[in-house]
LUMDOLO-856006 format. One record per residue (C-alpha): x, y, z; residue in one letter. Coordinates in steps of 0.1 Angstrom, whole numbers, plus 5000, padded with zeros to 4 digits. Layout:
N
XYZA/...
//
This chain:
1073
256195666760M/258895466777R/262095356760V/263695026772T/266994926760Q/267594566753Q/270994486740S/271394686708E/267694746703E/265594996719V/261894926728A/259395196727L/255995166745F/253295386758W/251695326792N/248295446780T/246295366749S/247095566718I/243795726710L/244995916679L/243395866645R/244895616623A/247695726600G/251495756595Q/253295946622Y/257096026628R/258995886657I/260996176673C/263696126697W/264996336726C/268096266746P/267496236783D/269696516792Y/267696756771S/264796746796G/262296626769C/259696866781I/258497046750T/257896916715E/260897106704A/262996886726D/262096596703F/263896706673A/265496386661T/263396196635D/264095836643V/261595696617G/257995636607R/255195516629L/252095376612E/249095386635L/246495136624V/242895256630G/240095476620I/240795786600S/239596036595P/238296086630Y/235496106640P/233295926614Q/229495986621H/226995716613R/223195686618T/220895386627C/217295356635V/215995186666T/213694906657G/215794826626Q/218894636621T/221994856622C/224494836593E/226595106577F/229695126554D/232295366543G/234395336573M/237895446565T/241195416582G/244695266580L/244994896576Y/241394826586L/240594466585T/237494246586E/238594136620Q/238094476635D/235194516660L/232994806668Y/231094876700L/228295126705V/228695286739A/227995596757D/231795636763T/234495436747C/236595236770G/233795206796T/232494896812T/229294846792S/227694916759G/224295066751V/221494876768P/219094686744R/221394776714F/221894416705L/220294236733G/222894176759S/225794336740S/226494626717S/229294466696F/229294456658S/228694116644T/230294146611A/232894376594V/233394336557T/234694506527N/238194526542D/236794686573G/234794946555A/231294796561Q/230094726596V/226994526606S/225394476640F/223594166629G/220094076619S/218494166652V/216794496652P/218194756675V/215894846703T/217995076723A/216795426731A/217495686705G/220395926711G/223996006702H/226395726711F/230095666707M/231195436679L/234195256695C/236695056675W/238994776684C/241594646659S/241194286650G/244994246646T/245494256684L/244693886687G/244593566668N/240793496675S/237793636658T/237393896685L/240893916692G/242293876726N/242494246729G/238794296720C/237294076747S/236094346771T/234294676768F/237494846780A/239294726749D/237194956728F/238995276737Q/239195426702V/236395656693T/235795596657A/232995856657G/229395886667T/226395676660L/223095866660S/220395616669L/217095756656L/214395656681G/212595736713P/214595836742A/214595746770P/213195396768L/211295416801L/208795676791Q/206195516813D/202795686811K/199595646831T/195995686819C/192695616835I/190095416817S/186995626812G/188895956812H/190696156786T/194396066781C/197196296768S/200896266768F/203996336747E/206996126739I/210496226734T/212896086708S/216296146693H/216096326660L/212296306657P/210696356624H/207296346609E/207495986599G/207995866634N/204895706651S/204095476680F/201495236690L/200095106723V/200494726722L/200394446746D/203894346733T/205894556709C/206494396676G/203594146681V/200194176666H/198494266699S/196594586695L/194494636727P/190794676721P/188894996725R/191695236715L/189695556710P/191295676677V/192895506648A/196595436654P/199395496649P/200095806669Y/202696066661Q/204896216688T/201896306709T/198996086721M/196296356727N/192896226737L/191796536755S/188496536737S/187696166740R/187695916768Q/189495596766I/187695286777S/190495036775M/190794756799A/192994836829G/196494696828G/200094746817Q/200494816780Y/203694886759R/204495206741L/205995076708C/207795296683W/208195286645C/210695506626A/208495556595G/209995756567K/211796086564V/212796316536G/215896186516A/219196336527G/217896496558N/219796256580L/223496186571P/225095856569N/221895666568M/221795296574S/222495106544S/219194926549E/217095236543A/215595236509S/215995556492T/213895736466S/214096066452S/211996226479N/212296026511E/214195766530T/211995486542V/212995306574Y/209595116576S/206095176564T/204695146600C/201794966584S/202194656604F/202294606641M/205394396639D/207194716627E/206494876660F/209094676678N/210694946699V/209394926735D/210095266749F/207995246780G/204795126796G/201295276794L/199595196827F/195895216822V/193995216855M/190795036851G/188894706850L/190394416832A/189394216813P/186494406798L/184294096795Q/183694036831Q/180193896828S/178193876860K/174693766870S/172193866897C/168593816904V/166394116900S/165094266932G/167594106955Y/170894226968S/173694056951C/177394016958V/179394056926V/182493846930E/185893866914G/185894206897I/189494246885T/191394536874G/194594746875Y/195095026900G/191594996914L/190595216943S/187995176970A/186595506959A/185995396923D/182495386911G/180595086896Y/177195106879M/174794896860I/173495076830L/171895016797D/174695196780T/177795296799C/178095676803G/174495736793V/171895816819H/168995616807S/166995326820G/167895166853P/170695306874L/172095066899Q/175195126919T/177594856929L/178394936965L/181694866982P/181794526998F/185494466998E/187694746985S/190694546974Q/191994196976G/194893996962N/196794306953V/199894226933S/201894456910D/198994696908G/196494426900W/193594366924S/190494156928V/187494326944T/183994236955R/181094466952R/177394426960W/174194536946V/171394646968S/167794536960E/167594606924T/164394726909Q/165194656872V/163594446846S/165194106839G/167494136810G/171094226800F/172794536811Y/176294686810R/178794676839L/180195036839C/183195176858W/184295516869C/187795576882A/188495786912D/191595996909H/192896326925P/191296526897G/187896386903N/185396566923Q/183796356950T/180496316933S/181596226898W/181195856901C/177695896914Q/176596006880H/175995776851A/177695996826E/180995936843Y/180695566844N/181895526809T/184095216810V/182094906799D/183694606815F/181094336808G/177594216808V/175294226838M/172593966835T/169494026857F/167293726860I/163693836865G/160593976849P/160294286829E/158894586848L/155594686833S/154595046828S/151094956818V/149994746848G/146994526854W/143494566867T/141794326891C/138794326913V/138994256950S/137193946960G/137493786925Q/139993556909T/142593756890C/144893666860V/148093866854V/149293776820D/152093866796A/154793876822I/157993876802A/161493856815G/164793686814N/165393346829G/161893316845L/161292986862S/158192776870L/159292816906L/158993196905D/155993356921A/154493706925V/152793876954M/150794196958I/152294426984L/152094786992E/155794806991T/157794516977C/159894347002G/157894447032T/154294377044A/154194677067L/151794957058S/152595297046G/151195637056V/147495647051G/147195277042L/146595047071V/146994697059W/147694367077P/151294297085A/151093987063T/151393957025P/148194067008L/148193796981E/150493516969V/150093416933L/150593076919T/153993016902P/154593176868L/153992936840N/156192906810D/154193186792Q/154893426820G/151393416833Q/150293406870A/146893386885S/145093386918W/143193056921H/141593186953D/139693516951P/141793826955L/141393976989S/143694266986A/142394626991P/141394846963G/143695106951G/144895306921D/148395356933F/151695186931R/150694856945L/153694626940G/153194316919L/156194176936C/158293896922W/160193626940C/162893426922A/162393046925G/164992816939I/166592766905E/167393136903Q/168593186938Q/172193196948S/173293146984S/174093516986G/170693626971A/168093436990L/167593137011N/164492937008G/161692906983S/158993146970C/156392866974I/156292747009A/153792457007F/150692657017N/152492837044E/152793207046T/155793317026V/157693607041P/156993927021A/160694017022D/161293756996R/159093936971F/161294236965V/160994316928L/158194566919D/156994426885V/154294676879G/151094846891R/147994656901I/144894866899N/142594686923I/138994786923L/137594756958G/137494896992V/140695027008A/142195027033P/141194697048L/140894827083R/137795047080Q/136295007114H/132595097120H/130195067149T/126495037153C/124094977182V/121894667183A/118194747183G/118595047160L/118795107123S/122395137111C/124195377087H/127795327078I/129295627061D/132795707048G/133595377032I/136695447010T/138095246982G/138995256945N/136495236918G/133495186941L/130095186925R/126595226936D/125794856928D/128494726951D/127294556983K/128494517018V/127594217040L/128294157076V/129593807083L/131493627110H/134093537083T/134093687049C/133593447021G/131593197042H/128093117033I/126593127068A/124793457074P/124793637107V/121393597124V/119693917134G/120794137106F/118194267082P/118294127047E/120593847060H/123194107068G/123394267033A/123594647033M/122594847002R/124295156991N/122695496992I/125395686973S/126895646938T/130295646952S/129495326972G/130795507003A/127595487024S/125495177032V/122595127056F/119894907071W/116595077077T/115294797099D/116694757134P/119694537138V/118794247161L/121994057160A/124093987191W/126694237201G/130194157191G/132894197165Q/131894107130Y/133594147096R/132594397069L/132694207036C/132494367002W/131294236969C/131794406936S/128794486914S/130494266887E/129393966907Q/125893856915H/126493906953C/123793666961S/125493456988S/128093507015G/130693316995E/130793596970Q/131593856997F/135193767000R/136894107006T/137294167043D/137794547047F/137494587084G/135694517116S/132094587124F/131394647161T/127794597171L/127194737206I/124894507224G/124494197246P/126193877236S/126493587234P/123093457225A/120793287249D/121993437281Q/119293257299D/118593327335R/116293157361T/114293317389C/111693197413I/108393367412A/107693557443G/111293597452L/113793867446S/115393807413C/118893917404A/119693887367V/123393927369G/126493897347S/124893987315L/127694027290T/127994187256G/129994417234Q/130694757250D/127794747274L/127395057295S/125395197324A/123095367299L/121695027288N/118294917300Q/116494587303Y/112894477305V/111094147307V/108494087279L/106693797264D/108193897230T/110994157227C/109894467208G/106194397212V/103994577237A/103394277258S/104094377294P/104094097319V/101994137350A/104194107381G/107294217362M/108794567368P/108594797338T/112394837337G/115394667352L/117894887367E/121394847353T/124294837377I/127694877359G/127994747324A/127294377330H/124594327357A/121094397365V/119994477401A/117794247421A/114094287414I/110994147430S/109193927405V/105493847411T/104693727376A/103393377371V/105793107362A/106793087326G/109493157301Q/109893517293Y/112293717273R/114993947286L/114994247263C/117694507259W/117694867249C/120795077243S/119495377264G/120795647241T/119695967258L/119696227231D/120096237193P/122996487196L/124796257220Q/124395937201T/127995937189N/129696107218S/128195887245S/129295567229Y/132695697219S/133595727255S/132095397264L/133095177236A/136195347222N/134295377189S/131595587174T/128395407164P/127195457129S/123495457137N/123295817125G/120596007144T/118695687154A/117995707191V/116395507218S/114895647249Y/113895307262C/110395437271R/108295187253T/108394807248A/108794857211E/112294997218E/113394687236F/113994487204L/117094297213V/116393957228D/119193887254V/117893547264G/115093377283S/113993447319L/112693117333L/110393197361L/109992897384I/106592867400G/102892817392A/101292957361S/097793027349T/097792847317L/094692637326V/091092737335S/090392907368D/089392697397F/085792677413T/084992557448C/081892547469I/081792717502A/081692477531G/082892187510R/086292027505D/088192197476C/090892027456K/092992207429L/094091957403D/096492007374D/098192317387I/100492417358V/103892557365G/107592517362I/109692317387S/106792287412L/107692107444S/105991947474D/106992227496G/105192497477D/102092667493S/098892827480I/096893087498M/093593247489V/093793627491L/092093917476D/095394057463T/098493847462C/101493977481G/099694217503E/100294187540H/096794097551A/095093817570A/094593497551A/091093447539L/091693077538Q/094392887556P/097292807533R/097192477514A/100292277510R/100792187474A/101791847464N/103491927431G/100592007408T/097891957434Q/096592137464A/093492097486A/091592257514W/089392037537Q/086692307539T/086192637521I/085192877548T/085293197529I/082393387514P/081293317479G/083093527454G/086293557432V/089593537449Y/093193517439R/095193197442L/098493317455C/101593087453W/104693077474C/107792887466S/109192627490A/112292847489A/110593087513K/109093027547Q/105593107534C/104193207568N/102893557560L/100393657534A/102993897519G/105093607509E/102393477487F/102993727460D/102593517429L/099093537415D/098493217397I/094793257389G/091293297402R/089293087426L/085593107422Y/083893017455V/080192947451L/078393047483G/076793327503P/078593657501R/079193817525P/079193597555L/077693867578A/074193877563Q/072393907596D/068593857597R/065893897624T/062493717629C/059993717657V/059093397674S/055493317670G/055193487637M/055693397601E/059393457590C/060593547555A/064293607549V/064793827519H/067893957500G/070493697508I/073493787486D/075293497471T/077993427444Y/076693197419G/073093087416E/072392927449L/068992777440Q/070692447443A/071692547478G/069892517511S/069892717544I/069692587579A/069292807610I/071392647636L/072892747668S/076292647654T/076792577616C/078092237608G/077492097643S/075291807652L/074691967686Y/072592267693G/069192387683R/067992337648N/065392587639L/065192517602W/066992267581A/067192217544R/065192527537L/065592597499P/066392937485L/064293067458S/063693367436N/067293447426A/067793787413T/071093897396S/072894177412L/075194237382E/074694327346E/073294057324P/075893847306G/078293857334G/076093767363S/077793607392S/076193767422R/072593697431F/070093797457S/067793517469T/064993477494N/064093217521L/060293217523V/058192977545T/054492997557D/055292817589A/055093017622V/058392997639M/057892927676T/061392847685S/063092997715A/064393337710G/068093387706G/071093447683N/071293167658Y/073493117627K/072493127591L/074092817577C/074492727541W/074992407522C/075492377485G/073692097469T/075692077436W/077591787449V/074891627469G/074591607507G/072791867528C/071191577548E/072591657582T/073391957602Q/077091887596E/076591967559D/075392317567F/078792437577N/078892777560V/078093047586D/076993347566F/075493557593G/073493577626N/069793497628F/068193687656H/064893537668L/063093777690I/061393567716G/061493407750V/064393207759F/064592957770P/061292787762L/061292607795Q/060592907817Q/058192707839D/056192867866R/054292747897T/051292917911C/048692807937F/045092787929A/043193067944G/046293267950A/047593557930A/050093437903C/052593707888P/054193617855L/056493927850T/059893767850D/059693597816I/063093647798V/064093607762G/065993747733H/065294107724W/061794087740I/060194407749T/057794527776Q/054994507750Q/055294127749S/052493937767E/052093587782V/048893397781L/048093077800V/046692837776M/046292467773D/047792487738T/049592797726C/048092957696G/044792767697S/041792787718G/041093037745A/042693157776E/042492897803T/040992957838A/043692907863T/041392817895S/041692447890A/044992297896A/046892157867G/049592207841T/049092487816Y/051192647788K/052692987791L/052093127756C/054093427745W/053293707721C/055993957711S/053794257713G/055394377680L/051994307666S/048594297681A/048294027708C/044494037705S/043593677702S/044793347714A/046193267680S/048693547685D/050193357714F/051893077695T/055193057713V/055292817742E/057392987768A/057092717794G/054692537817N/052492687844L/051992447872W/048892547893V/049092387927M/045692287941G/042692067937L/041391957905A/038891917894P/037092167915L/033991957918D/035291687942Q/032291697966D/032491507999H/029891458028T/030591458065C/028291428095V/028391698119S/029891618150G/031491318137Q/034891288126S/035091348091C/037491198067V/037891368034V/039891148012D/040491067977H/040991437968L/042791487935S/044891777926G/048391897922L/050791957950G/048291877977L/049291848014S/047291808046K/048092138059E/046592298029Q/042992188034I/040692388055M/036892378058V/035392718056L/031992848052E/033093068024T/
//
């Protein structure tokens, strides 16, 4: 205290505030010289000092946070209703208690002469605790607050303490995780059993968050260790309510507390507006809001946009369940797509995606599992930990069936009672092995295209195949796969339509497996089998589902088409031989063309009477053999023929070919080789063809060598094993060459008309020669055997298309071969005429060397002339040269007679005939010709007509017949030099006037006589034996011999008028004797 003297008065003042309790005090004085150090130094009582303020000191009071604060009974000296109170941690500091009265902690009203203090009608929301009750006298200023009570520093007097019953501190922030248990304790000042708190969105407001796991309010501890919370993520408020406490347990209660005999009631805590003390935040990590409804299409991946929550982590788990936290029904995981986005104050928006979901259309729950340090890594992978239900997940699509449907391959199929959620008329279903892909799985080889596409679902959830079902049989999880129509597709789920206007729809659009289809039929659809043409065929090991012995298999070019494959027995239909339907066969040989065909199946539930009903294509059928049909080839008869470039299915060097009139029939063709050598797999070596022209068949045989090698031999040649079982072909007989490859057109002449007949020595014309592509340059030769290198019997005749002619037939009578040669050859040698086109019957003597001998001057009979054909209509002439006008003609037009057959009756063609005449042949001896002329066509009038020389005619006799001799009468006349043909020494000559008649003539008289010859081969005993006139004998001399003359002796005598032959003067002499 300082003392200041002002005139006669002394001013006393203290430099610091007087913080003593109110009351009356003494003013004690101490002179300066006394030092004024101890209290004893102040011994002079100057007077009384009254200290206005609170007394006694301190005065304790209690208020409850959340309630208005008012108390009374404040005592002191000269208290007034202008006094002010401040609740602060320390009196005289710069601020009051936060949230005590909003922005200040000052009292609002002091009444009852300063004894009753009120902090207004606003509930106190400050943290519970012991605070200082600071006083400021209202007499310090003229204003309501007083000039001295305008700042917190003015409240330096500690009137006492104010115990604020409530939670402390006010920032008791807690964190829980939705879907997990949650436990925490709160602290408060002067807690008691009546206290409680709530979790609200805003304290004092009716905003109880949903899904609080237990019935509020809570006491001092929120203990949810046995139950999981599933609240929406977010920031909530911890709100406190005082409740009630036993009476008298707390001193100096607020005057607002109602008191009964047993308890003091601050509030009932029955209403949420009573929980108005916000003492902290409850931060719940989880999804918010909890009604985040989403929608996806069943079977498709789906991006779930805009999942919001508080404190979300990329490692959190998201599932789609029937009931969150329960592992039942479908279990789909929402996979990370974007971990966080738009993060602000702990709030985030995330995107997740769902892979192809195999769930029934309907409504499911979106479930969340939080990741936090206490979690094990795999927690959120299990449904039981995904307990937080944060909304509805709607899947648009059909219900998945556990019953399934049954259809038959190859028949129309109706799949009815397809239920679901949000189905559209634009939806469709498809049968696949695995939904979403057309590729085959292990053990099932199916086409890489969708098996079947159904028509769109109608409004009753029914779909059907309008076309027959061609899927394979199977009693396995065939996917009846669903595709959402355009109306149900989002840009993130699928682009395009399920119905592509008759085009193939990609199988990856049909991703939802609706249920099992039990398809009765063959499976898989790539059951390849092989047989060999020309053999019977067994097919074993056909697999499928529900096959029966009445099912049928048909081989077609295209399954479901009515046109049968030509050449298969029973129009290609195989019948089963096992009750399982796994083995089918044809007993008759397969005569179809080699190639690739389709195996088509028909269920016994159908009639299976036409190809249209065999709609299920279950694989290829390889028929080893030639193809295509009608591999026609052309050769020229008599030339080397190369039948090349024969094509087919898996032909091999074992195959063999033969030319027949009809394949499979023992009809060998003369002039054709018995077998055609195969070179490589597609050609036949050159062969020499001497058959007559015509159209033949090229016939094929597989050439299987051994029953045990049937499969192995072809497996190496054709990359497949034929299913002909043990059927084999050795290609030894024509019956094994059943497969008709095509025609072999053989150009040349044929023998489709009657054989030709000609007459020896006459012109011969062959009309109407039948053949193929005959030309003017062709030639025909007459041979005994066509194609042999021998001399031609008859010069070749140039053919003029269908005609050929010889001017004269010079060959013996008989049967010959007409041999043809194509103009494509030179046709100079007989060997080139190797095509036998028929027989040529030549009527005439046979052979041409039928030599005969007669004796001049004797009767001549020619016996045993061999001829071909009865020659009674023929004639023989013996000429020096047949057919010539010149020369000697011994006999002409001598008929043959007495024909005798030289062959068996019924087939007589050779005869022996005789030439008999009673005339004595007196012609000159020599070698003549037997010449024949046929009289069937007239003629035989001149020597030219007898032009067939069929032998020598030897006439034994003198030759020539003009062997004239001259002798002289009366002289010796030797006749030993007579010559002739084959005459012997036994022959004799007789001089006669006329040979063969009369007697021997005397040769004394001159004259001309006949030299008559007798062969001596028979008796020359009479003049009649000398019939052959060999010549003249001229006897030179007088004749007659009785020419008498008379002369006179002694006189000259003239003898004249003598007659004779060859007379001369020198030759007359007169003699006595």
